[in-house]
C-alpha positions as a Markdown table, in Angstrom:
| # | Residue | x | y | z |
|---|---|---|---|---|
| 1 | Met | -25.0 | -15.1 | 41.9 |
| 2 | Ile | -26.5 | -14.2 | 38.6 |
| 3 | Lys | -23.1 | -13.1 | 37.3 |
| 4 | Phe | -21.6 | -16.6 | 38.5 |
| 5 | Ala | -24.6 | -18.4 | 36.8 |
| 6 | Gly | -23.8 | -16.6 | 33.5 |
| 7 | Thr | -20.4 | -17.5 | 33.9 |
| 8 | Met | -21.0 | -21.3 | 34.6 |
| 9 | Lys | -23.3 | -21.3 | 31.4 |
| 10 | Arg | -20.5 | -20.2 | 29.2 |
| 11 | Ile | -18.2 | -22.8 | 30.8 |
| 12 | Lys | -20.9 | -25.5 | 29.9 |
| 13 | Cys | -21.3 | -24.0 | 26.4 |
| 14 | Ala | -17.6 | -24.1 | 25.9 |
| 15 | Gln | -17.4 | -27.7 | 27.3 |
| 16 | Gln | -20.0 | -28.9 | 24.9 |
| 17 | Thr | -18.2 | -27.0 | 21.7 |
| 18 | Ile | -15.3 | -29.0 | 22.7 |
| 19 | Leu | -17.1 | -32.3 | 23.2 |
| 20 | Leu | -19.0 | -32.3 | 20.3 |
| 21 | Pro | -16.1 | -32.6 | 17.8 |
| 22 | Ala | -14.4 | -35.0 | 20.1 |
| 23 | Val | -17.6 | -37.3 | 20.1 |
| 24 | Ala | -17.9 | -36.8 | 16.4 |
| 25 | Ala | -14.3 | -38.0 | 16.1 |
| 26 | Val | -15.1 | -41.1 | 18.3 |
| 27 | Val | -18.3 | -41.8 | 16.1 |
| 28 | Leu | -16.3 | -41.6 | 12.7 |
| 29 | Gly | -13.6 | -43.7 | 13.9 |
| 30 | Ile | -16.0 | -46.4 | 15.2 |
| 31 | Val | -17.5 | -46.1 | 11.5 |
| 32 | Ser | -14.3 | -46.4 | 9.8 |
| 33 | Ser | -13.0 | -49.5 | 12.0 |
| 34 | Ser | -16.4 | -51.2 | 11.3 |
| 35 | Ile | -16.0 | -50.5 | 7.5 |
| 36 | Tyr | -12.6 | -51.9 | 7.9 |
| 37 | Leu | -13.4 | -54.9 | 9.8 |
| 38 | Tyr | -16.7 | -55.5 | 7.9 |
| 39 | His | -16.0 | -54.2 | 4.5 |
| 40 | Asp | -16.2 | -57.5 | 2.8 |
| 41 | Gln | -19.9 | -58.2 | 4.0 |
| 42 | Leu | -20.7 | -54.3 | 3.2 |
| 43 | Ala | -19.2 | -54.7 | -0.3 |
| 44 | Arg | -21.2 | -57.8 | -1.1 |
| 45 | Phe | -24.4 | -56.2 | 0.4 |
| 46 | Val | -23.8 | -53.0 | -1.7 |
| 47 | Trp | -23.3 | -55.2 | -5.0 |
| 48 | Arg | -26.2 | -57.5 | -4.5 |
| 49 | Gln | -28.7 | -55.0 | -3.2 |
| 50 | Phe | -27.7 | -51.9 | -5.6 |
| 51 | His | -25.1 | -53.4 | -8.1 |
| 52 | Phe | -23.0 | -50.2 | -7.5 |
| 53 | Glu | -20.0 | -51.7 | -9.1 |
| 54 | Asn | -17.5 | -49.0 | -8.4 |
| 55 | Val | -18.5 | -48.6 | -4.8 |
| 56 | Ala | -18.6 | -52.5 | -4.1 |
| 57 | Leu | -15.0 | -52.8 | -5.3 |
| 58 | Thr | -13.7 | -49.8 | -3.7 |
| 59 | Leu | -14.7 | -51.2 | -0.5 |
| 60 | Asp | -13.3 | -54.7 | -1.3 |
| 61 | Arg | -10.8 | -55.8 | -3.8 |
| 62 | Ser | -9.6 | -59.0 | -2.3 |
| 63 | Asp | -12.7 | -60.9 | -2.5 |
| 64 | Pro | -12.7 | -63.4 | -5.6 |
| 65 | Gln | -16.4 | -64.2 | -5.2 |
| 66 | Leu | -17.1 | -60.6 | -5.4 |
| 67 | Phe | -15.4 | -60.4 | -8.7 |
| 68 | Phe | -16.9 | -63.6 | -9.9 |
| 69 | Asp | -20.4 | -62.3 | -9.3 |
| 70 | Val | -19.8 | -59.2 | -11.1 |
| 71 | Gly | -18.5 | -61.2 | -14.0 |
| 72 | Asn | -21.8 | -63.1 | -13.7 |
| 73 | Tyr | -23.7 | -60.1 | -13.9 |
| 74 | Tyr | -22.2 | -59.0 | -17.1 |
| 75 | Phe | -22.6 | -62.5 | -18.4 |
| 76 | Gly | -26.5 | -62.2 | -18.8 |
| 77 | Gly | -27.2 | -62.1 | -15.1 |
| 78 | Gly | -28.5 | -58.8 | -15.5 |
| 79 | Ala | -26.3 | -57.0 | -18.2 |
| 80 | Tyr | -24.5 | -58.2 | -21.4 |
| 81 | Asp | -20.9 | -57.4 | -21.8 |
| 82 | Ile | -18.7 | -60.4 | -22.3 |
| 83 | Gly | -15.7 | -58.4 | -22.5 |
| 84 | Arg | -16.5 | -57.0 | -19.0 |
| 85 | Ala | -17.5 | -60.4 | -17.9 |
| 86 | Glu | -14.1 | -61.9 | -19.0 |
| 87 | Tyr | -12.2 | -59.1 | -17.3 |
| 88 | Tyr | -13.8 | -59.9 | -14.1 |
| 89 | Phe | -13.8 | -63.8 | -14.1 |
| 90 | Lys | -9.9 | -63.5 | -14.6 |
| 91 | Lys | -9.7 | -60.8 | -11.8 |
| 92 | Ser | -11.2 | -63.6 | -9.5 |
| 93 | Leu | -8.8 | -66.0 | -10.6 |
| 94 | Asp | -5.9 | -63.5 | -10.0 |
| 95 | Ile | -7.0 | -63.6 | -6.2 |
| 96 | Asn | -8.0 | -67.4 | -6.1 |
| 97 | Pro | -6.6 | -69.5 | -9.0 |
| 98 | Glu | -8.9 | -72.5 | -7.8 |
| 99 | Ile | -12.2 | -70.4 | -7.4 |
| 100 | Asp | -15.1 | -72.7 | -8.7 |
| 101 | Gly | -16.5 | -71.7 | -12.1 |
| 102 | Ala | -14.2 | -69.0 | -13.4 |
| 103 | His | -12.5 | -71.2 | -16.3 |
| 104 | Tyr | -15.9 | -72.8 | -17.1 |
| 105 | Gln | -17.4 | -69.3 | -17.6 |
| 106 | Ile | -14.2 | -67.9 | -19.7 |
| 107 | Ala | -14.6 | -71.0 | -21.7 |
| 108 | Arg | -18.1 | -70.4 | -22.6 |
| 109 | Ile | -17.0 | -66.7 | -23.3 |
| 110 | Tyr | -14.5 | -68.1 | -25.7 |
| 111 | Phe | -16.9 | -70.5 | -27.3 |
| 112 | Ile | -19.5 | -68.0 | -27.8 |
| 113 | Arg | -16.6 | -65.9 | -30.0 |
| 114 | Gly | -15.7 | -69.0 | -32.0 |
| 115 | Asp | -12.2 | -69.4 | -30.4 |
| 116 | Phe | -12.7 | -73.2 | -29.7 |
| 117 | Tyr | -8.8 | -73.4 | -28.9 |
| 118 | Thr | -8.7 | -71.1 | -26.1 |
| 119 | Ala | -12.2 | -72.4 | -24.9 |
| 120 | Leu | -10.9 | -75.9 | -24.8 |
| 121 | Asp | -7.8 | -75.0 | -22.9 |
| 122 | Glu | -10.1 | -73.1 | -20.2 |
| 123 | Ile | -12.6 | -76.0 | -19.8 |
| 124 | Asn | -10.1 | -78.4 | -19.4 |
| 125 | Lys | -8.4 | -76.3 | -16.4 |
| 126 | Glu | -11.9 | -76.2 | -14.9 |
| 127 | Ile | -12.2 | -80.1 | -15.1 |
| 128 | Glu | -8.6 | -80.5 | -13.9 |
| 129 | Leu | -9.5 | -78.1 | -10.6 |
| 130 | His | -13.1 | -79.3 | -10.3 |
| 131 | Pro | -13.9 | -82.7 | -11.9 |
| 132 | Asp | -16.9 | -83.0 | -10.1 |
| 133 | Phe | -18.6 | -80.3 | -11.8 |
| 134 | Lys | -20.2 | -82.2 | -14.5 |
| 135 | Arg | -21.6 | -79.4 | -16.7 |
| 136 | Ser | -18.0 | -78.7 | -17.7 |
| 137 | Tyr | -18.3 | -81.9 | -19.7 |
| 138 | Tyr | -21.3 | -80.4 | -21.7 |
| 139 | Val | -19.4 | -77.5 | -22.5 |
| 140 | Arg | -16.5 | -79.5 | -23.2 |
| 141 | Gly | -18.7 | -81.4 | -25.6 |
| 142 | Leu | -20.1 | -78.7 | -27.6 |
| 143 | Ile | -16.4 | -77.4 | -28.1 |
| 144 | Tyr | -15.4 | -80.6 | -29.6 |
| 145 | Gly | -18.6 | -80.7 | -31.7 |
| 146 | Tyr | -18.0 | -77.4 | -33.3 |
| 147 | Ser | -14.5 | -78.3 | -33.6 |
| 148 | Gly | -15.3 | -81.6 | -35.7 |
| 149 | Arg | -13.9 | -83.9 | -33.0 |
| 150 | Leu | -17.1 | -85.9 | -32.8 |
| 151 | Lys | -15.9 | -88.9 | -31.0 |
| 152 | Glu | -14.6 | -86.7 | -28.1 |
| 153 | Ala | -18.2 | -84.6 | -28.2 |
| 154 | Glu | -20.1 | -88.1 | -28.1 |
| 155 | Asn | -17.9 | -89.2 | -24.9 |
| 156 | Asp | -18.4 | -86.0 | -23.0 |
| 157 | Phe | -22.2 | -85.5 | -23.9 |
| 158 | Lys | -22.7 | -89.3 | -22.5 |
| 159 | Glu | -20.6 | -88.3 | -19.5 |
| 160 | Phe | -22.9 | -85.3 | -18.5 |
| 161 | Leu | -25.8 | -87.5 | -19.1 |
| 162 | Lys | -24.9 | -89.9 | -16.9 |
| 163 | Trp | -25.1 | -87.1 | -14.1 |
| 164 | Lys | -28.2 | -85.3 | -15.8 |
| 165 | Pro | -30.2 | -87.8 | -17.8 |
| 166 | Glu | -33.2 | -85.8 | -17.8 |
| 167 | Ser | -31.3 | -82.7 | -19.6 |
| 168 | Trp | -33.2 | -82.2 | -23.0 |
| 169 | Ala | -30.1 | -80.2 | -24.1 |
| 170 | Gly | -27.5 | -82.9 | -23.5 |
| 171 | His | -29.8 | -85.5 | -25.3 |
| 172 | Asn | -30.4 | -82.9 | -28.1 |
| 173 | Asp | -26.8 | -82.3 | -28.8 |
| 174 | Leu | -25.9 | -85.8 | -28.5 |
| 175 | Ala | -28.3 | -86.6 | -31.1 |
| 176 | Trp | -26.8 | -83.6 | -33.4 |
| 177 | Val | -23.6 | -85.5 | -33.0 |
| 178 | Tyr | -24.6 | -88.9 | -34.2 |
| 179 | Phe | -26.6 | -87.1 | -37.0 |
| 180 | Thr | -23.3 | -85.2 | -38.1 |
| 181 | Lys | -21.6 | -88.7 | -38.2 |
| 182 | Gly | -24.5 | -90.0 | -40.5 |
| 183 | Asp | -25.7 | -92.3 | -37.7 |
| 184 | Tyr | -29.3 | -91.3 | -38.0 |
| 185 | Lys | -30.5 | -94.6 | -36.1 |
| 186 | Asn | -28.7 | -93.4 | -32.9 |
| 187 | Ser | -29.7 | -89.8 | -33.5 |
| 188 | Ala | -33.4 | -90.5 | -33.6 |
| 189 | Ala | -33.1 | -93.0 | -30.6 |
| 190 | Thr | -31.3 | -90.4 | -28.5 |
| 191 | Ala | -33.9 | -87.8 | -29.3 |
| 192 | Arg | -36.7 | -90.0 | -28.5 |
| 193 | Glu | -34.9 | -90.6 | -25.0 |
| 194 | Gly | -34.6 | -87.1 | -24.3 |
| 195 | Leu | -38.7 | -86.7 | -25.4 |
| 196 | Lys | -39.5 | -89.0 | -22.6 |
| 197 | Tyr | -38.5 | -86.2 | -20.1 |
| 198 | Val | -39.7 | -83.1 | -22.1 |
| 199 | Pro | -42.4 | -84.6 | -24.6 |
| 200 | Asn | -43.4 | -80.9 | -26.3 |
| 201 | Asn | -39.6 | -79.7 | -26.8 |
| 202 | Ala | -39.4 | -78.4 | -30.2 |
| 203 | Trp | -35.4 | -78.9 | -30.4 |
| 204 | Leu | -35.9 | -82.6 | -29.7 |
| 205 | Leu | -38.9 | -83.1 | -32.0 |
| 206 | Asn | -36.9 | -81.2 | -34.8 |
| 207 | Ser | -33.9 | -83.5 | -34.0 |
| 208 | Leu | -36.0 | -86.5 | -34.2 |
| 209 | Gly | -37.8 | -85.4 | -37.4 |
| 210 | Val | -34.6 | -84.7 | -39.3 |
| 211 | Ala | -33.2 | -88.0 | -38.3 |
| 212 | Leu | -36.4 | -90.0 | -39.5 |
| 213 | Leu | -36.3 | -87.9 | -42.7 |
| 214 | Asn | -32.8 | -89.1 | -43.5 |
| 215 | Glu | -34.0 | -92.6 | -42.5 |
| 216 | Gly | -36.7 | -92.3 | -45.2 |
| 217 | Asn | -39.4 | -92.5 | -42.7 |
| 218 | Leu | -41.3 | -89.7 | -44.2 |
| 219 | Ala | -44.6 | -90.1 | -42.4 |
| 220 | Glu | -43.5 | -90.1 | -39.1 |
| 221 | Ala | -41.1 | -87.2 | -40.0 |
| 222 | Glu | -43.8 | -85.1 | -41.0 |
| 223 | Lys | -46.0 | -85.6 | -38.1 |
| 224 | Val | -43.1 | -85.0 | -35.6 |
| 225 | Leu | -41.9 | -81.8 | -37.6 |
| 226 | Thr | -45.2 | -80.6 | -37.5 |
| 227 | Asp | -45.6 | -80.9 | -33.9 |
| 228 | Ala | -42.1 | -79.1 | -33.4 |
| 229 | Leu | -43.3 | -76.2 | -35.6 |
| 230 | Ala | -46.5 | -75.8 | -33.6 |
| 231 | Tyr | -44.4 | -75.6 | -30.3 |
| 232 | Ala | -42.0 | -73.1 | -31.9 |
| 233 | Asn | -44.7 | -70.9 | -32.9 |
| 234 | Val | -45.9 | -70.4 | -29.5 |
| 235 | Met | -42.5 | -70.0 | -28.2 |
| 236 | Thr | -41.3 | -66.1 | -27.3 |
| 237 | Pro | -37.7 | -64.9 | -27.7 |
| 238 | Ala | -37.2 | -65.1 | -24.1 |
| 239 | Asp | -38.0 | -68.6 | -24.2 |
| 240 | Trp | -35.4 | -69.3 | -26.8 |
| 241 | Gly | -32.9 | -67.3 | -24.8 |
| 242 | Arg | -33.3 | -69.2 | -21.8 |
| 243 | Ser | -32.3 | -72.3 | -24.0 |
| 244 | Tyr | -29.1 | -70.6 | -24.8 |
| 245 | Pro | -27.7 | -68.7 | -21.6 |
| 246 | Gly | -24.6 | -66.7 | -22.4 |
| 247 | Asn | -25.9 | -65.5 | -25.8 |
| 248 | Asn | -26.5 | -61.9 | -26.5 |
| 249 | Pro | -30.3 | -61.1 | -25.8 |
| 250 | Ser | -30.3 | -59.2 | -29.0 |
| 251 | Val | -30.2 | -62.4 | -31.0 |
| 252 | Tyr | -32.8 | -64.0 | -29.6 |
| 253 | Gly | -35.6 | -63.3 | -32.0 |
| 254 | Asp | -33.2 | -64.1 | -34.8 |
| 255 | Gly | -32.5 | -67.5 | -33.2 |
| 256 | Leu | -36.0 | -68.2 | -32.7 |
| 257 | Asp | -37.1 | -67.2 | -36.5 |
| 258 | Ala | -33.9 | -69.3 | -37.8 |
| 259 | Met | -35.4 | -72.4 | -35.8 |
| 260 | Lys | -38.6 | -72.0 | -37.1 |
| 261 | Ala | -37.4 | -71.4 | -40.8 |
| 262 | Ser | -35.2 | -74.6 | -40.2 |
| 263 | Ile | -38.1 | -76.9 | -39.5 |
| 264 | Glu | -40.2 | -75.4 | -42.4 |
| 265 | Arg | -37.5 | -76.3 | -44.6 |
| 266 | Asn | -37.6 | -79.9 | -43.5 |
| 267 | Leu | -41.2 | -80.0 | -44.0 |
| 268 | Ala | -41.0 | -78.6 | -47.5 |
| 269 | Leu | -38.4 | -81.2 | -48.3 |
| 270 | Ile | -40.9 | -83.9 | -47.1 |
| 271 | Ala | -43.7 | -82.3 | -49.3 |
| 272 | Ala | -41.2 | -82.5 | -52.2 |
| 273 | Lys | -40.5 | -86.1 | -51.8 |
| 274 | Glu | -44.1 | -87.3 | -51.4 |
């Protein structure tokens, strides 16, 4: 009986030895099937939680939104590399030519680079595909403005402000267009309109002050520009950067310094005239 029991133990051990690899194979099969069936959710989870770019894109290279999200990450959403951002936005379009926002983001990248022709082509594609996305009109207004097409810029900023009248940036850039055209009255009026929504905005105060200066209203211009400088002096580079999304964070400090210097020059002009 003892010998038989020992034989039975050896048989059970042999069965377990055979069963363990079989069970492991079944478990691995289930895991592999789960990855296959839910690879898109897993890829998005890996990206959003850990930003493991290569792992996420290995898991799923067919999800246009995943590529778009990675592009946004490199366009100031966590890192700054507009070359990589452009690559991923274009990859999202390869998969889904009508994905929301990809042409818009690519247009912004080309605008930053100073390639206004390509930027305009991209933003027009976005407007054609998604005309209800009104931020495209703001970006196209910038492109037109910097290209010297001031009437088109004016129209697009107005279209944008119909949708978002509280946008200080929309008012500020429309005021800039009027100022560039030499229409200081409308430039001042547009800046004042924006200040109704954000009274302490240094950009709008500067725009109003410059318009008043060119109208010859030196006393009010001096007061407004003094306020603009006071608000600019308490701003940080990060504050400045939040008003210029998509720009390289390395230029935030220089941008803020340039803004302060511009206000100071305008105040010096007033002092020279008085």
